[in-house]
N, C-alpha and C positions, 0 to 999 in steps of 0.2 A: 290456857296457856299463855305463856306470858312471850311478849313480845320483845326483841332484841333491838334497844337502839343504836344505832351511830351514830359518833360526834362527826359534827360538820366536816366536811373533807376539807384539807389542806389547800389552800391556795395554790391556783395551777401553778407551773412553773412558768409561763408568760406573765401571769401578774408578778411574781416574787420578782422577775428579771427586770420588768418596770418600774416597780417600786425600787430597785435598786440602784437604776438610774436615774431616777428623782432623786433620791436621796444625794447622792454621788454631785449630783448639778449643782444642787442648792449648797452644798461644800464646796462645790470649788467656786461659785458666786462668790460665797462670804471671801472667801479666803482672797478673792479677785479684790473687793471692796476693801478689804484691811489693808492690802498691798499698795493700792491705789493711793487710799488715804498715806500711809505713812511714806511714799515715794513723795507725793505731792508736799507734806510737811518738809522732808528733806529737800525738795528744790526751791522752797519758800525762800524769797530775799527779803529782808525786812529793808524797805526805803526808810533814808534818815537825811536831815539838814537837804542841802542842794538836791539831793538824789530825788527828791519831791516836789514833780512840777504838774500843771494841768496834763501836758501833753504827753507824759508818762504815764499820767493815772489813766489817763483816758483810752491810754490802749491797752493796759494792763485789767480794765473794767470791762470793756466792751465786748460783748459775746459775739461768739465766729456766726458769720449769716448761716441759715440753715438750709440748708442743704437742696437744691432743687429737684424734683420728684417728676418725672415722665410717667406715662404709662406704661406698665407694665414693669414697673418695678415697684418694687417693695422697701419698708424700711427694716434693717434687724436690730431688734430689740436691746439681743444682748452686744452687739456692737456698738450699741448706742451708748451703756451703762458708763465707760469710761468719763467721755462727757459731762456725765451728770455729776459725777462725783468733783471732776477739777472743772468746777465751776470758776469763772475770771473773778481774781480776788487780786486785792493787795494790800500787804502787811506796812504799817506805817509804828516808826518806834515814836510812839506819842508818850509824852514822858507824864508824870503826875508828881505832885506834892507825895514825900513820905505816908505813906498808911492812909492815903486822903484820896478823893476822886476830885480833887480839886486841880483845874489844868494848868500847867507853867508857862509862862509869856511863850516858849519855843514852841510848846505845843499849837496853841490859839494860831500863829503863825504858819502852822502848816494843815491846820484844818481850816485855813481862808484859801489855801490853795485847793486843798481837796472839795471846798465848794465850787472853785471856780468850774472845775473840774465835771462836779454835779452837774451844773448849770448849763454844759454844755448842748449843743445841738446831739451829740453820739450818745451822751447818756439820760437825758432830761424825760424819757421814754422807762426809766427803771428804777424799780427799787431796790434798797441794798440793806444787806444784815451789817451790823456795827457790831464784831465781836471782839471783846474785852477778854485777854489774856493775861494770865499772873505766874510769877514763879513759883516753884514746888516748896520754899519756905513759908511756914507755919501751917493753920491747921485748912485739910480742904475746904470745909464749908465757910469759914473766912475768906479764903480766897477768891471762891465762887462769888459770893457776897460782893465782896473788892471788885472784881472785872466786871461784877453786873452794874454797878454803880457808876464806874469807870467808862464803861458803853453807854450810857444812860447819859454822862457829861457829854461824850460826844457828841451825841443827839441834839441833845438842849443847847450846845453852842451853834452849831450847825443852822437849827432853828432859828434860835433868839436871834442870833447876828446875821445871819444870810438868807433868814425865809426860806429856808429848805422845806418843802412840805411833809408835816409830821410824819404821815403816812406810808413815806416812802423810807422811812429809816426806822429799822426794828432794832435795838440793843439786844443783845446777846451774853449772857456772860458763860467764859467756857473756865473760869476759874486756870486750875494748874495742870488741864489736860492734857494739854498740844501742844508741850514744851519745843521751841525750836531747837534749844542747846541741853543735852541730857548729860553734858561733862561738866558745864556750870553752870547750875540749877540758878546761881545770884545774877546769869548773864543780863543783859537789858533786854535783847533780845525774846526774851521769855516774857517780860512785860509789855505787851504790846497790842494794838489793835488793828486787825483786820477786817479791810470792806469785801463783803462777796456780793456781787449781784446776783439780784433773785432772779429766777427763772418771770416770762411774762405772763 
C-alpha cells in the first residue's frame, strides 16, 4: 500500500505577518539612515579662513552629554539612531598643492588652530576620524587614493608638529563619494577634510 505524502504546510498567517513587519521595518530603517546622511551633507558648512578658530571647532566637535536615565526609564534604540548618524563634525577647506598631498602654508595655519582645539579640555579625551574628500573629476580609484594620502598628511602634521597622539587620529580617504556641491564638481568645498568625533 502506497502512503501519500503531503508537502510541508505553509507558514501560518501570523508568521507571514511578522516577517512582513520585519521586512518593512528594515526598509524604513535603511531609508531613514540614507535620508539622514543626505540631510547631514546638505547641512554641512565648510569652515574657511577666519571661520576656523579654536572655540568654534570645540563647539562643533564636542558631543552632546549622554542623557541621564532614572530607574524605570529605558533607552529607545530606534530613537537614538539619528544621533549615531549625525556625529559631531567640522568640515574645513584644507587646500593642497595640485594633484598632491602636500599641505599649503595656509592649510598648515588652519591645522595649527585645529591642534589647539584638539588639545582643549573638552576634546582631549576623544579620538577623531580625519576624512579626506576629493571632487569628482578624474578616476574614482585615483580620487580615493589621493584623498587617503591627504587625510594622512593632515594626521602627520598634527602628530609631528603639535604632538597629538597618533592613536587619536584615524585618516580615512572618502574619494569623491560625498560631494557637497553637485552642481559644480570643481567647487572647492568638494575638496575638503572633515574631522569627525569618534564615540568613546
